N, C-alpha and C positions, 0 to 999 in steps of 0.2 A: 436636504440636510445630510451632511457627511457623517458617517458613523465611524467611531473609533476602531482602528484595526487591532484585532486581538493578537497577542503574541502567540507564536507557534511553539508548542512543546513536543509535538510528535507528528510525523508524516507516515501514513500507512498507504502502501500501493498494492492494489490487487490486479492480477492478470491471469490470463489463461492462453488459449491457442493464439499464436501470433504476437504475443507480448514480449518475447525474449529480445528481439532486435531493438525494440523501443527501450527496454531496460538497459541494454548494453550501450546504446547511444547516450542515454541519460547519465549513466555512471561515468562515462568518459569526461563529461562536462560538469559534473557535480562538484561543488566547492568542498574542500577538506575541512572547512570551518563553518558548518551550518548552524551549530548551536543546539541541535536536537538530533535524536536518532531517526533513521529511516528504516521502516520494516516492510519487506516484500512478502506478500502472500500469493504464491503461485500454485496453480494446479500442477501437481507433479505425480508421476507414477512412483509407487513405492519400489525401491531398489535397495540392494545390499550396500552398494557404494554409489554415491552420486557425485558427478563431476561438476554439478552446477555451481556450488560455492567457489570452486577453483576457477571456473570460467568467469564468474562475476568479479573475482578478485583481480584477474588480469586487466579488467577494464576500469576498476575503481581506483581512485586516488587515496582512499582511506580503507581501513580494515573491514572485510566482509566476514561476518560470523554467522554460522548456522546455529539457530537457537536450540538450546537444550532446556529441559525443565528447570525452572527457577533461574534462568538467565537474568543477569542484572544489566538492563539497557543503559547505555552511556551515550552522551552527545557525540556527534561527529563520527558515528559508526553506522555501518550498513548491516542490517540483520535479515536473515532469510529463514522463513518458517520451514521446518523439515517436512518431508513427505509423510502422509498418513497420520498427521496430528492436527487438531485444531489449536489455534493459539488464543490464549485468554490473558488479559491484563489483570494482574492482582492489584497493582497500584501504579504510580507513575514511573517506576523503574523495574519492577519485577514482573516477569511473565511466566505462565505455566503452560504445559502441553496437556492436551486432553484427547483421548482416543475414543470418545463416544461416537454414536452413529453419524454417518455421513449426512451432510446437509446439501441440498441441490446436487446430489450424487458426488459430492466432493469432500475430501478431508486432506488438506485443510480447506475449510470453507471461508471464502472472503467475507460473506455475511457475518459469520460468527466473530471473526477478528474485528471487522469494522464496528459491529455493535458493542463488543467488549471494550474496544479503545474509546468509543464515544462515551461510555459510562464513566470512564476514568478521566478523560481529557476534555470532554464537553466542547466549549467554544475554542479551545486551544489546539484542536485537532484539524489536520488537513488530510482528507482521504481522496485517493486518485484511483479511478477504475480504467484499466487499459483494455486492449483487444481480447476477445474471447468468444466462445461459441455457446455459452450458457447464460442464464440470468443471475448467476451467483454474484453477489455484490450489490445488486439493485436495492434490496430491502435494507441492507446495511447502510448504504448511502442515504436513503430516506431517513433512517433513524438518526444518522449523524446530522443531517440538515435540520431536523426537528429539535436537536439538542444544541444548535447554534454553531456547529462545526462547519468547515469549508468543504465543498464538494467540487472536485474537478473530474472531468470525464475526457477521455481521448476522443477527439473528433472522429466520428465513424468513417469519414472520408479518408482518413489517414491510417485506419486500422486494417491490418491484414485480414482479420476476422471481425466484422463489424457488429455482430449480433449483440454482444454484451454491452458495448457503449451505446448502441442504438436503444436497447431496452432501458438503460439508465436515463438517457436523454428524454425518452418519452414518458418516464414515470417518476422522475425525481427533479426537484428544483435544484439547479446547479449554479455554481459561481463562475466557472471557467471551463471553456473547451481548450484542451491542450493538444499539441502534436509532438511527434518524435523530435522535431527540430527545436521546439521551445520549452519542453517540459523542464529540463535542467535549469534553464534560466529562471523560470517561474519559481522553482524550489529555492534556488540560490537567493532570490530576492524576498523570501518570506521574512516577516518581522519577528525578531526573537526577544525584544525588550519592551 
């Protein structure tokens, strides 16, 4: 029996070591008219000035915005969680930044953002976990799956650092394995109505 495909209201992508190249490849091919925001949660070192938003913007066909507290998320925009803050969703458009203790040795924590997004978007959320050297994101993916959201994991064979996606594959029921070559295509084909 075929199940009805839920509309997508939010895509959240988590990554750590080895994920930047995947993200740049994806941004180059991502549609400008997705119909939902895309939020990147990346493990980043706290610095006074970060060049990452500018780098991502060079590859993206739409605006890349580094999130500030109370940022209003809009469709067809790319958002980046700033270093040294957890990202929490207040509702379907407003997010806040939190500087509470690190989770899985990380701030931002992918788990924190994935779980927060799942509480707001439920079955209308797609979460993607990319290359990395920790298990951050695995618990969040499990929470998302239990709330009816979609879980995509980078195929560990295509990951520069396979530990994070391997942990996710072994511990979470997932909907799709993606690669750097096809991730953008899968996002571009998500249903929005």
